PDB file of N, CA, C and O in Angstrom:
ATOM      1  N   MET A   1      67.405  -2.289   7.846  1.00  0.00           N
ATOM      2  CA  MET A   1      66.271  -1.874   7.640  1.00  0.00           C
ATOM      3  C   MET A   1      65.258  -1.642   8.893  1.00  0.00           C
ATOM      4  O   MET A   1      64.759  -2.610   9.466  1.00  0.00           O
ATOM      5  N   ASN A   2      64.954  -0.151   9.328  1.00  0.00           N
ATOM      6  CA  ASN A   2      64.408  -0.191  10.668  1.00  0.00           C
ATOM      7  C   ASN A   2      62.701  -0.397  10.222  1.00  0.00           C
ATOM      8  O   ASN A   2      62.314   0.101   9.165  1.00  0.00           O
ATOM      9  N   ALA A   3      61.902  -1.034  10.966  1.00  0.00           N
ATOM     10  CA  ALA A   3      60.482  -1.156  11.201  1.00  0.00           C
ATOM     11  C   ALA A   3      59.907   0.199  11.759  1.00  0.00           C
ATOM     12  O   ALA A   3      60.259   0.454  12.910  1.00  0.00           O
ATOM     13  N   LYS A   4      59.352   0.813  11.342  1.00  0.00           N
ATOM     14  CA  LYS A   4      58.545   2.234  11.994  1.00  0.00           C
ATOM     15  C   LYS A   4      57.147   1.984  11.791  1.00  0.00           C
ATOM     16  O   LYS A   4      56.695   1.602  10.711  1.00  0.00           O
ATOM     17  N   GLN A   5      56.406   2.209  12.894  1.00  0.00           N
ATOM     18  CA  GLN A   5      55.059   2.269  12.613  1.00  0.00           C
ATOM     19  C   GLN A   5      54.361   3.709  12.345  1.00  0.00           C
ATOM     20  O   GLN A   5      54.492   4.567  13.218  1.00  0.00           O
ATOM     21  N   PHE A   6      53.722   3.965  11.325  1.00  0.00           N
ATOM     22  CA  PHE A   6      53.181   5.261  11.221  1.00  0.00           C
ATOM     23  C   PHE A   6      51.610   5.252  10.961  1.00  0.00           C
ATOM     24  O   PHE A   6      51.027   4.321  10.405  1.00  0.00           O
ATOM     25  N   ALA A   7      51.019   6.377  11.424  1.00  0.00           N
ATOM     26  CA  ALA A   7      49.462   6.581  11.431  1.00  0.00           C
ATOM     27  C   ALA A   7      49.151   7.055  10.429  1.00  0.00           C
ATOM     28  O   ALA A   7      49.814   8.020  10.050  1.00  0.00           O
ATOM     29  N   LEU A   8      48.073   6.599   9.628  1.00  0.00           N
ATOM     30  CA  LEU A   8      47.373   7.729   8.596  1.00  0.00           C
ATOM     31  C   LEU A   8      46.555   8.772   9.071  1.00  0.00           C
ATOM     32  O   LEU A   8      46.095   8.769  10.213  1.00  0.00           O
ATOM     33  N   PRO A   9      46.356   9.647   8.264  1.00  0.00           N
ATOM     34  CA  PRO A   9      45.709  10.939   8.802  1.00  0.00           C
ATOM     35  C   PRO A   9      44.155  10.857   9.049  1.00  0.00           C
ATOM     36  O   PRO A   9      43.481  11.809   9.440  1.00  0.00           O
ATOM     37  N   PHE A  10      43.711   9.693   8.791  1.00  0.00           N
ATOM     38  CA  PHE A  10      42.232   9.698   8.974  1.00  0.00           C
ATOM     39  C   PHE A  10      41.891   8.453   9.832  1.00  0.00           C
ATOM     40  O   PHE A  10      42.386   7.335   9.690  1.00  0.00           O
ATOM     41  N   ARG A  11      41.038   8.800  10.674  1.00  0.00           N
ATOM     42  CA  ARG A  11      40.525   7.927  11.538  1.00  0.00           C
ATOM     43  C   ARG A  11      39.181   7.097  11.202  1.00  0.00           C
ATOM     44  O   ARG A  11      38.540   7.427  10.205  1.00  0.00           O
ATOM     45  N   ALA A  12      38.798   6.168  11.904  1.00  0.00           N
ATOM     46  CA  ALA A  12      37.415   5.443  11.633  1.00  0.00           C
ATOM     47  C   ALA A  12      36.526   6.427  12.594  1.00  0.00           C
ATOM     48  O   ALA A  12      36.746   6.564  13.797  1.00  0.00           O
ATOM     49  N   LYS A  13      35.551   7.046  11.916  1.00  0.00           N
ATOM     50  CA  LYS A  13      34.677   7.787  12.736  1.00  0.00           C
ATOM     51  C   LYS A  13      33.393   6.817  13.294  1.00  0.00           C
ATOM     52  O   LYS A  13      32.911   5.919  12.604  1.00  0.00           O
ATOM     53  N   ARG A  14      32.989   7.110  14.481  1.00  0.00           N
ATOM     54  CA  ARG A  14      31.922   6.178  14.984  1.00  0.00           C
ATOM     55  C   ARG A  14      30.602   6.609  14.507  1.00  0.00           C
ATOM     56  O   ARG A  14      30.213   7.775  14.570  1.00  0.00           O
ATOM     57  N   MET A  15      29.912   5.609  14.019  1.00  0.00           N
ATOM     58  CA  MET A  15      28.794   6.266  13.379  1.00  0.00           C
ATOM     59  C   MET A  15      27.709   6.033  14.763  1.00  0.00           C
ATOM     60  O   MET A  15      27.474   5.025  15.429  1.00  0.00           O
ATOM     61  N   GLU A  16      27.175   7.463  14.852  1.00  0.00           N
ATOM     62  CA  GLU A  16      26.066   7.715  15.879  1.00  0.00           C
ATOM     63  C   GLU A  16      24.829   7.374  15.115  1.00  0.00           C
ATOM     64  O   GLU A  16      24.615   7.806  13.982  1.00  0.00           O
ATOM     65  N   PRO A  17      24.052   6.617  15.745  1.00  0.00           N
ATOM     66  CA  PRO A  17      22.731   6.223  15.292  1.00  0.00           C
ATOM     67  C   PRO A  17      21.838   7.626  15.242  1.00  0.00           C
ATOM     68  O   PRO A  17      21.732   8.499  16.103  1.00  0.00           O
ATOM     69  N   GLU A  18      21.188   7.519  13.815  1.00  0.00           N
ATOM     70  CA  GLU A  18      20.307   8.585  13.599  1.00  0.00           C
ATOM     71  C   GLU A  18      19.085   8.429  14.145  1.00  0.00           C
ATOM     72  O   GLU A  18      18.581   7.313  14.270  1.00  0.00           O
ATOM     73  N   HIS A  19      18.488   9.546  14.526  1.00  0.00           N
ATOM     74  CA  HIS A  19      17.251   9.670  15.021  1.00  0.00           C
ATOM     75  C   HIS A  19      16.192   9.405  13.987  1.00  0.00           C
ATOM     76  O   HIS A  19      16.076  10.158  13.021  1.00  0.00           O
ATOM     77  N   ASP A  20      15.499   8.470  14.141  1.00  0.00           N
ATOM     78  CA  ASP A  20      14.505   8.032  13.013  1.00  0.00           C
ATOM     79  C   ASP A  20      13.401   9.104  13.240  1.00  0.00           C
ATOM     80  O   ASP A  20      12.782   9.126  14.305  1.00  0.00           O
ATOM     81  N   ARG A  21      13.121  10.104  12.118  1.00  0.00           N
ATOM     82  CA  ARG A  21      12.035  11.000  12.195  1.00  0.00           C
ATOM     83  C   ARG A  21      10.774   9.998  11.896  1.00  0.00           C
ATOM     84  O   ARG A  21       9.706  10.562  12.132  1.00  0.00           O
ATOM     85  N   ASN A  22      10.683   9.113  11.592  1.00  0.00           N
ATOM     86  CA  ASN A  22       9.356   8.622  11.264  1.00  0.00           C
ATOM     87  C   ASN A  22       9.088   6.984  12.093  1.00  0.00           C
ATOM     88  O   ASN A  22       8.584   5.880  11.887  1.00  0.00           O
ATOM     89  N   ALA A  23       9.622   7.553  12.847  1.00  0.00           N
ATOM     90  CA  ALA A  23       9.564   6.173  13.901  1.00  0.00           C
ATOM     91  C   ALA A  23       8.155   6.084  14.539  1.00  0.00           C
ATOM     92  O   ALA A  23       7.736   5.004  14.955  1.00  0.00           O
ATOM     93  N   ASP A  24       7.409   7.249  14.615  1.00  0.00           N
ATOM     94  CA  ASP A  24       6.091   7.429  15.321  1.00  0.00           C
ATOM     95  C   ASP A  24       4.972   6.857  14.483  1.00  0.00           C
ATOM     96  O   ASP A  24       3.878   6.531  14.942  1.00  0.00           O
ATOM     97  N   LEU A  25       5.424   6.737  12.899  1.00  0.00           N
ATOM     98  CA  LEU A  25       4.476   6.184  11.893  1.00  0.00           C
ATOM     99  C   LEU A  25       4.370   4.599  12.292  1.00  0.00           C
ATOM    100  O   LEU A  25       3.312   3.990  12.131  1.00  0.00           O
ATOM    101  N   ILE A  26       5.444   4.029  12.781  1.00  0.00           N
ATOM    102  CA  ILE A  26       5.600   2.571  12.821  1.00  0.00           C
ATOM    103  C   ILE A  26       4.176   1.913  13.694  1.00  0.00           C
ATOM    104  O   ILE A  26       3.761   2.459  14.716  1.00  0.00           O
ATOM    105  N   GLY A  27       3.705   1.003  13.259  1.00  0.00           N
ATOM    106  CA  GLY A  27       2.370   0.387  13.750  1.00  0.00           C
ATOM    107  C   GLY A  27       1.128   0.961  13.581  1.00  0.00           C
ATOM    108  O   GLY A  27       0.090   0.364  13.865  1.00  0.00           O
ATOM    109  N   ARG A  28       1.173   2.263  13.067  1.00  0.00           N
ATOM    110  CA  ARG A  28      -0.422   2.963  12.779  1.00  0.00           C
ATOM    111  C   ARG A  28      -0.734   2.244  11.349  1.00  0.00           C
ATOM    112  O   ARG A  28       0.062   1.953  10.456  1.00  0.00           O
ATOM    113  N   SER A  29      -2.075   2.061  11.410  1.00  0.00           N
ATOM    114  CA  SER A  29      -2.705   1.548  10.271  1.00  0.00           C
ATOM    115  C   SER A  29      -3.930   2.391  10.192  1.00  0.00           C
ATOM    116  O   SER A  29      -4.389   3.139  11.055  1.00  0.00           O
ATOM    117  N   TYR A  30      -4.483   2.067   8.701  1.00  0.00           N
ATOM    118  CA  TYR A  30      -5.751   2.590   8.243  1.00  0.00           C
ATOM    119  C   TYR A  30      -6.694   1.526   7.546  1.00  0.00           C
ATOM    120  O   TYR A  30      -6.233   0.432   7.218  1.00  0.00           O
ATOM    121  N   GLU A  31      -7.826   1.810   7.357  1.00  0.00           N
ATOM    122  CA  GLU A  31      -8.623   0.861   6.680  1.00  0.00           C
ATOM    123  C   GLU A  31      -8.728   1.457   5.345  1.00  0.00           C
ATOM    124  O   GLU A  31      -8.855   2.678   5.253  1.00  0.00           O
ATOM    125  N   ASP A  32      -8.676   0.516   4.024  1.00  0.00           N
ATOM    126  CA  ASP A  32      -8.903   0.929   2.815  1.00  0.00           C
ATOM    127  C   ASP A  32      -9.778  -0.085   2.054  1.00  0.00           C
ATOM    128  O   ASP A  32      -9.379  -1.092   1.469  1.00  0.00           O
ATOM    129  N   GLY A  33     -11.079   0.376   2.171  1.00  0.00           N
ATOM    130  CA  GLY A  33     -12.018  -0.873   1.699  1.00  0.00           C
ATOM    131  C   GLY A  33     -11.916  -2.098   2.869  1.00  0.00           C
ATOM    132  O   GLY A  33     -12.059  -1.854   4.067  1.00  0.00           O
ATOM    133  N   LEU A  34     -11.701  -3.174   2.443  1.00  0.00           N
ATOM    134  CA  LEU A  34     -11.730  -4.303   3.287  1.00  0.00           C
ATOM    135  C   LEU A  34     -10.223  -4.584   3.980  1.00  0.00           C
ATOM    136  O   LEU A  34      -9.952  -5.154   5.037  1.00  0.00           O
ATOM    137  N   ALA A  35      -9.490  -4.064   3.138  1.00  0.00           N
ATOM    138  CA  ALA A  35      -7.995  -4.059   3.862  1.00  0.00           C
ATOM    139  C   ALA A  35      -7.385  -3.291   4.775  1.00  0.00           C
ATOM    140  O   ALA A  35      -7.651  -2.103   4.591  1.00  0.00           O
ATOM    141  N   ILE A  36      -6.615  -3.504   5.763  1.00  0.00           N
ATOM    142  CA  ILE A  36      -6.074  -2.611   6.626  1.00  0.00           C
ATOM    143  C   ILE A  36      -4.765  -2.574   6.396  1.00  0.00           C
ATOM    144  O   ILE A  36      -4.098  -3.607   6.329  1.00  0.00           O
ATOM    145  N   ILE A  37      -4.152  -1.113   6.220  1.00  0.00           N
ATOM    146  CA  ILE A  37      -2.990  -1.040   5.809  1.00  0.00           C
ATOM    147  C   ILE A  37      -2.043  -0.665   6.892  1.00  0.00           C
ATOM    148  O   ILE A  37      -2.396   0.283   7.594  1.00  0.00           O
ATOM    149  N   THR A  38      -1.028  -1.173   7.129  1.00  0.00           N
ATOM    150  CA  THR A  38      -0.130  -0.784   8.533  1.00  0.00           C
ATOM    151  C   THR A  38       1.063  -0.453   7.971  1.00  0.00           C
ATOM    152  O   THR A  38       1.416  -0.914   6.885  1.00  0.00           O
ATOM    153  N   VAL A  39       1.873   0.489   8.770  1.00  0.00           N
ATOM    154  CA  VAL A  39       2.945   0.715   8.448  1.00  0.00           C
ATOM    155  C   VAL A  39       4.124  -0.114   9.122  1.00  0.00           C
ATOM    156  O   VAL A  39       4.094   0.082  10.337  1.00  0.00           O
ATOM    157  N   ILE A  40       5.167  -0.986   8.745  1.00  0.00           N
ATOM    158  CA  ILE A  40       5.681  -1.801   9.561  1.00  0.00           C
ATOM    159  C   ILE A  40       7.072  -1.491   9.822  1.00  0.00           C
ATOM    160  O   ILE A  40       7.692  -2.036  10.735  1.00  0.00           O
ATOM    161  N   GLU A  41       7.606  -0.585   9.002  1.00  0.00           N
ATOM    162  CA  GLU A  41       9.326  -0.061   9.267  1.00  0.00           C
ATOM    163  C   GLU A  41       9.616   0.919   8.299  1.00  0.00           C
ATOM    164  O   GLU A  41       8.900   1.117   7.317  1.00  0.00           O
ATOM    165  N   THR A  42      10.894   1.684   8.613  1.00  0.00           N
ATOM    166  CA  THR A  42      11.212   2.678   7.684  1.00  0.00           C
ATOM    167  C   THR A  42      12.057   2.090   6.602  1.00  0.00           C
ATOM    168  O   THR A  42      12.391   0.937   6.876  1.00  0.00           O
ATOM    169  N   CYS A  43      12.532   2.555   5.386  1.00  0.00           N
ATOM    170  CA  CYS A  43      13.018   1.907   4.498  1.00  0.00           C
ATOM    171  C   CYS A  43      14.533   2.019   4.878  1.00  0.00           C
ATOM    172  O   CYS A  43      15.031   3.032   5.370  1.00  0.00           O
ATOM    173  N   PHE A  44      15.242   0.808   4.578  1.00  0.00           N
ATOM    174  CA  PHE A  44      16.718   0.741   4.902  1.00  0.00           C
ATOM    175  C   PHE A  44      17.599   1.827   4.260  1.00  0.00           C
ATOM    176  O   PHE A  44      18.531   2.300   4.910  1.00  0.00           O
ATOM    177  N   ASN A  45      17.325   2.256   2.949  1.00  0.00           N
ATOM    178  CA  ASN A  45      18.072   2.760   1.911  1.00  0.00           C
ATOM    179  C   ASN A  45      17.480   4.240   1.927  1.00  0.00           C
ATOM    180  O   ASN A  45      18.174   5.177   1.531  1.00  0.00           O
ATOM    181  N   ASP A  46      16.357   4.403   2.332  1.00  0.00           N
ATOM    182  CA  ASP A  46      15.797   5.796   2.224  1.00  0.00           C
ATOM    183  C   ASP A  46      15.131   6.335   3.493  1.00  0.00           C
ATOM    184  O   ASP A  46      13.941   6.029   3.418  1.00  0.00           O
ATOM    185  N   GLN A  47      15.311   6.824   4.321  1.00  0.00           N
ATOM    186  CA  GLN A  47      14.932   7.223   5.734  1.00  0.00           C
ATOM    187  C   GLN A  47      13.570   8.127   5.380  1.00  0.00           C
ATOM    188  O   GLN A  47      12.643   8.089   6.189  1.00  0.00           O
ATOM    189  N   SER A  48      13.482   8.718   4.503  1.00  0.00           N
ATOM    190  CA  SER A  48      11.984   9.521   4.184  1.00  0.00           C
ATOM    191  C   SER A  48      10.846   8.629   3.498  1.00  0.00           C
ATOM    192  O   SER A  48       9.810   9.168   3.107  1.00  0.00           O
ATOM    193  N   ARG A  49      11.056   7.277   3.362  1.00  0.00           N
ATOM    194  CA  ARG A  49      10.078   6.471   2.965  1.00  0.00           C
ATOM    195  C   ARG A  49      10.037   5.175   4.286  1.00  0.00           C
ATOM    196  O   ARG A  49      10.815   4.797   5.162  1.00  0.00           O
ATOM    197  N   VAL A  50       8.757   4.829   3.852  1.00  0.00           N
ATOM    198  CA  VAL A  50       8.356   3.853   5.115  1.00  0.00           C
ATOM    199  C   VAL A  50       8.000   2.577   4.478  1.00  0.00           C
ATOM    200  O   VAL A  50       7.898   2.668   3.255  1.00  0.00           O
ATOM    201  N   MET A  51       7.768   1.331   5.012  1.00  0.00           N
ATOM    202  CA  MET A  51       7.253   0.208   4.507  1.00  0.00           C
ATOM    203  C   MET A  51       6.080  -0.286   4.918  1.00  0.00           C
ATOM    204  O   MET A  51       6.026  -0.792   6.039  1.00  0.00           O
ATOM    205  N   VAL A  52       4.973  -0.237   4.128  1.00  0.00           N
ATOM    206  CA  VAL A  52       3.627  -0.581   4.768  1.00  0.00           C
ATOM    207  C   VAL A  52       3.248  -1.906   4.088  1.00  0.00           C
ATOM    208  O   VAL A  52       3.716  -2.312   3.024  1.00  0.00           O
ATOM    209  N   GLU A  53       2.291  -2.550   4.891  1.00  0.00           N
ATOM    210  CA  GLU A  53       1.764  -3.816   4.653  1.00  0.00           C
ATOM    211  C   GLU A  53       0.279  -4.310   4.704  1.00  0.00           C
ATOM    212  O   GLU A  53      -0.403  -4.276   5.728  1.00  0.00           O
ATOM    213  N   ARG A  54      -0.114  -4.737   3.585  1.00  0.00           N
ATOM    214  CA  ARG A  54      -1.546  -4.947   3.512  1.00  0.00           C
ATOM    215  C   ARG A  54      -2.010  -6.181   3.982  1.00  0.00           C
ATOM    216  O   ARG A  54      -1.540  -7.201   3.476  1.00  0.00           O
ATOM    217  N   ASP A  55      -2.974  -6.272   4.990  1.00  0.00           N
ATOM    218  CA  ASP A  55      -3.215  -7.625   5.935  1.00  0.00           C
ATOM    219  C   ASP A  55      -4.184  -8.567   5.047  1.00  0.00           C
ATOM    220  O   ASP A  55      -4.541  -9.638   5.538  1.00  0.00           O
ATOM    221  N   LEU A  56      -4.707  -8.126   3.494  1.00  0.00           N
ATOM    222  CA  LEU A  56      -5.363  -9.355   3.195  1.00  0.00           C
ATOM    223  C   LEU A  56      -4.522 -10.114   2.285  1.00  0.00           C
ATOM    224  O   LEU A  56      -5.073 -11.183   2.022  1.00  0.00           O
ATOM    225  N   ASP A  57      -3.242  -9.961   1.620  1.00  0.00           N
ATOM    226  CA  ASP A  57      -2.494 -10.945   1.021  1.00  0.00           C
ATOM    227  C   ASP A  57      -1.048 -10.814   1.474  1.00  0.00           C
ATOM    228  O   ASP A  57      -0.200 -11.598   1.048  1.00  0.00           O
ATOM    229  N   GLY A  58      -0.780  -9.942   2.238  1.00  0.00           N
ATOM    230  CA  GLY A  58       0.614  -9.778   2.954  1.00  0.00           C
ATOM    231  C   GLY A  58       1.560  -8.774   2.064  1.00  0.00           C
ATOM    232  O   GLY A  58       2.679  -8.371   2.381  1.00  0.00           O
ATOM    233  N   HIS A  59       0.787  -8.458   0.809  1.00  0.00           N
ATOM    234  CA  HIS A  59       1.859  -7.514   0.061  1.00  0.00           C
ATOM    235  C   HIS A  59       2.597  -6.174   0.802  1.00  0.00           C
ATOM    236  O   HIS A  59       2.106  -5.320   1.540  1.00  0.00           O
ATOM    237  N   VAL A  60       3.694  -6.311   0.402  1.00  0.00           N
ATOM    238  CA  VAL A  60       4.701  -5.270   1.169  1.00  0.00           C
ATOM    239  C   VAL A  60       5.151  -3.913   0.289  1.00  0.00           C
ATOM    240  O   VAL A  60       5.790  -3.998  -0.759  1.00  0.00           O
ATOM    241  N   TRP A  61       4.856  -3.058   0.693  1.00  0.00           N
ATOM    242  CA  TRP A  61       5.795  -1.908  -0.557  1.00  0.00           C
ATOM    243  C   TRP A  61       6.210  -0.869   0.406  1.00  0.00           C
ATOM    244  O   TRP A  61       5.992  -0.877   1.617  1.00  0.00           O
ATOM    245  N   SER A  62       6.939   0.178  -0.396  1.00  0.00           N
ATOM    246  CA  SER A  62       7.223   1.534   0.165  1.00  0.00           C
ATOM    247  C   SER A  62       6.545   2.656  -0.368  1.00  0.00           C
ATOM    248  O   SER A  62       6.083   2.665  -1.509  1.00  0.00           O
ATOM    249  N   MET A  63       6.463   3.699   0.508  1.00  0.00           N
ATOM    250  CA  MET A  63       5.826   4.779   0.232  1.00  0.00           C
ATOM    251  C   MET A  63       6.376   5.954   0.829  1.00  0.00           C
ATOM    252  O   MET A  63       6.871   5.800   1.945  1.00  0.00           O
ATOM    253  N   PRO A  64       6.397   7.277   0.243  1.00  0.00           N
ATOM    254  CA  PRO A  64       6.948   8.503   1.163  1.00  0.00           C
ATOM    255  C   PRO A  64       6.181   8.538   2.399  1.00  0.00           C
ATOM    256  O   PRO A  64       4.981   8.273   2.479  1.00  0.00           O
ATOM    257  N   ALA A  65       7.055   8.931   3.498  1.00  0.00           N
ATOM    258  CA  ALA A  65       6.406   9.089   4.828  1.00  0.00           C
ATOM    259  C   ALA A  65       5.699  10.216   4.754  1.00  0.00           C
ATOM    260  O   ALA A  65       4.602  10.031   5.280  1.00  0.00           O
ATOM    261  N   TRP A  66       5.840  11.470   4.277  1.00  0.00           N
ATOM    262  CA  TRP A  66       4.947  12.570   4.116  1.00  0.00           C
ATOM    263  C   TRP A  66       3.533  11.974   3.274  1.00  0.00           C
ATOM    264  O   TRP A  66       2.536  12.619   3.599  1.00  0.00           O
ATOM    265  N   LEU A  67       3.319  11.128   2.496  1.00  0.00           N
ATOM    266  CA  LEU A  67       2.261  10.813   2.380  1.00  0.00           C
ATOM    267  C   LEU A  67       1.296   9.806   3.231  1.00  0.00           C
ATOM    268  O   LEU A  67       0.072   9.704   3.141  1.00  0.00           O
ATOM    269  N   MET A  68       2.038   9.212   3.939  1.00  0.00           N
ATOM    270  CA  MET A  68       1.501   8.365   5.067  1.00  0.00           C
ATOM    271  C   MET A  68       0.863   9.303   6.069  1.00  0.00           C
ATOM    272  O   MET A  68      -0.299   9.160   6.449  1.00  0.00           O
ATOM    273  N   ARG A  69       1.763  10.382   6.531  1.00  0.00           N
ATOM    274  CA  ARG A  69       1.401  11.420   7.278  1.00  0.00           C
ATOM    275  C   ARG A  69       0.020  11.862   7.030  1.00  0.00           C
ATOM    276  O   ARG A  69      -0.827  11.774   7.918  1.00  0.00           O
ATOM    277  N   LEU A  70      -0.267  12.372   5.771  1.00  0.00           N
ATOM    278  CA  LEU A  70      -1.288  13.189   4.860  1.00  0.00           C
ATOM    279  C   LEU A  70      -2.471  12.028   5.107  1.00  0.00           C
ATOM    280  O   LEU A  70      -3.510  12.410   5.646  1.00  0.00           O
ATOM    281  N   ILE A  71      -2.364  10.896   4.802  1.00  0.00           N
ATOM    282  CA  ILE A  71      -3.464   9.938   5.153  1.00  0.00           C
ATOM    283  C   ILE A  71      -4.056   9.844   6.216  1.00  0.00           C
ATOM    284  O   ILE A  71      -5.277   9.711   6.306  1.00  0.00           O
ATOM    285  N   PHE A  72      -2.969   9.923   7.520  1.00  0.00           N
ATOM    286  CA  PHE A  72      -3.661   9.703   8.653  1.00  0.00           C
ATOM    287  C   PHE A  72      -4.254  11.066   9.069  1.00  0.00           C
ATOM    288  O   PHE A  72      -5.237  11.110   9.808  1.00  0.00           O
ATOM    289  N   MET A  73      -3.696  12.102   8.627  1.00  0.00           N
ATOM    290  CA  MET A  73      -4.175  13.366   8.998  1.00  0.00           C
ATOM    291  C   MET A  73      -5.755  13.403   8.472  1.00  0.00           C
ATOM    292  O   MET A  73      -6.671  13.746   9.219  1.00  0.00           O
ATOM    293  N   GLU A  74      -5.934  13.039   7.207  1.00  0.00           N
ATOM    294  CA  GLU A  74      -7.359  12.665   6.564  1.00  0.00           C
ATOM    295  C   GLU A  74      -8.188  11.781   7.408  1.00  0.00           C
ATOM    296  O   GLU A  74      -9.344  12.134   7.644  1.00  0.00           O
ATOM    297  N   VAL A  75      -7.703  10.597   7.924  1.00  0.00           N
ATOM    298  CA  VAL A  75      -8.390   9.793   8.770  1.00  0.00           C
ATOM    299  C   VAL A  75      -8.769  10.171   9.826  1.00  0.00           C
ATOM    300  O   VAL A  75      -9.928   9.937  10.170  1.00  0.00           O
ATOM    301  N   ASN A  76      -7.712  11.008  10.808  1.00  0.00           N
ATOM    302  CA  ASN A  76      -8.187  11.739  11.901  1.00  0.00           C
ATOM    303  C   ASN A  76      -9.408  12.954  11.839  1.00  0.00           C
ATOM    304  O   ASN A  76     -10.218  13.183  12.738  1.00  0.00           O
ATOM    305  N   ARG A  77      -9.322  13.545  10.740  1.00  0.00           N
ATOM    306  CA  ARG A  77     -10.545  14.478  10.372  1.00  0.00           C
ATOM    307  C   ARG A  77     -11.705  14.023  10.225  1.00  0.00           C
ATOM    308  O   ARG A  77     -12.716  14.560  10.678  1.00  0.00           O
ATOM    309  N   LYS A  78     -11.666  12.865   9.500  1.00  0.00           N
ATOM    310  CA  LYS A  78     -13.071  12.335   9.002  1.00  0.00           C
ATOM    311  C   LYS A  78     -13.733  11.757  10.575  1.00  0.00           C
ATOM    312  O   LYS A  78     -14.893  12.015  10.896  1.00  0.00           O
ATOM    313  N   ARG A  79     -12.924  11.063  11.334  1.00  0.00           N
ATOM    314  CA  ARG A  79     -13.360  10.483  12.588  1.00  0.00           C
ATOM    315  C   ARG A  79     -13.988  11.611  13.678  1.00  0.00           C
ATOM    316  O   ARG A  79     -14.869  11.340  14.494  1.00  0.00           O
ATOM    317  N   ALA A  80     -13.345  12.942  13.520  1.00  0.00           N
ATOM    318  CA  ALA A  80     -13.639  13.893  14.507  1.00  0.00           C
ATOM    319  C   ALA A  80     -15.074  14.551  13.868  1.00  0.00           C
ATOM    320  O   ALA A  80     -15.825  15.008  14.730  1.00  0.00           O
ATOM    321  N   ALA A  81     -15.464  14.635  12.699  1.00  0.00           N
ATOM    322  CA  ALA A  81     -16.448  15.509  12.067  1.00  0.00           C
ATOM    323  C   ALA A  81     -17.670  14.411  12.280  1.00  0.00           C
ATOM    324  O   ALA A  81     -18.809  14.672  11.891  1.00  0.00           O
TER     325      ALA A  81
END
């Protein structure tokens, strides 16, 4: 029996790193009463959400990035007025 090498029709595609649309939010923060809420990273499973951390107790949770953008727009308007 002759051994032959054969190639399957599919090849491993190289994964190009995706451009993170929410990278500009990382490191931004706002005050909520006594607490300071800081965006620390984007979510691994869902790129449309960001992880935020409260400085008082270190609690971390995720929230939609569009909501964080809305919060930062309101904060900027309040300071300008």
